[in-house]
C-alpha positions in Angstrom: 39.2 -76.5 -13.3 38.0 -76.3 -16.8 34.7 -76.9 -18.5 35.6 -80.4 -19.7 36.2 -81.4 -16.2 32.6 -80.7 -15.2 29.9 -83.3 -15.7 26.8 -82.4 -18.2 24.0 -81.1 -16.5 20.5 -82.9 -16.8 18.3 -80.9 -19.6 14.8 -81.1 -20.4 15.7 -82.5 -23.7 17.3 -85.4 -22.1 13.5 -86.2 -20.9 12.1 -89.4 -22.2 8.5 -89.1 -23.6 6.5 -91.0 -21.2 3.3 -91.0 -23.3 4.8 -93.1 -26.0 6.2 -95.6 -23.7 4.2 -99.0 -22.8 3.4 -99.7 -19.1 6.1 -102.4 -19.1 8.9 -100.0 -20.4 7.9 -97.3 -17.9 8.3 -99.9 -15.1 11.6 -100.8 -16.6 12.0 -96.7 -16.6 11.5 -96.5 -13.0 13.8 -99.2 -12.0 16.5 -97.5 -14.2 15.8 -94.2 -12.3 15.7 -96.1 -9.0 19.2 -97.5 -9.6 20.7 -94.0 -10.7 19.5 -92.7 -7.6 20.9 -95.2 -5.5 24.3 -94.8 -7.4 24.0 -90.9 -6.8 23.3 -91.4 -2.8 26.6 -93.6 -2.8 28.4 -90.9 -4.4 27.4 -88.2 -1.8 28.1 -90.4 0.8 31.5 -91.0 -0.4 31.9 -87.1 -1.0 30.8 -86.5 2.7 33.4 -89.0 3.7 35.9 -87.3 2.0 35.1 -84.0 3.3 34.8 -85.3 6.9 38.4 -86.8 6.3 39.8 -83.5 4.9 38.2 -81.3 7.9 39.6 -83.5 10.6 43.1 -83.5 8.8 43.0 -79.6 8.3 41.7 -78.7 12.0 44.5 -80.9 13.4 
């Protein structure tokens, strides 16, 4: 695995300046973050399933 294969890490510079955002924009931002959280949870679930399958295969 090379560094190119790794996903970028979230940095402080990636944060939005909330002070300049309107209330509507903040609500939209929350919706986007919640969607990203759900996508991340689905990815975690898929990885857990793959690990369980691999553990079952290699323990047999």
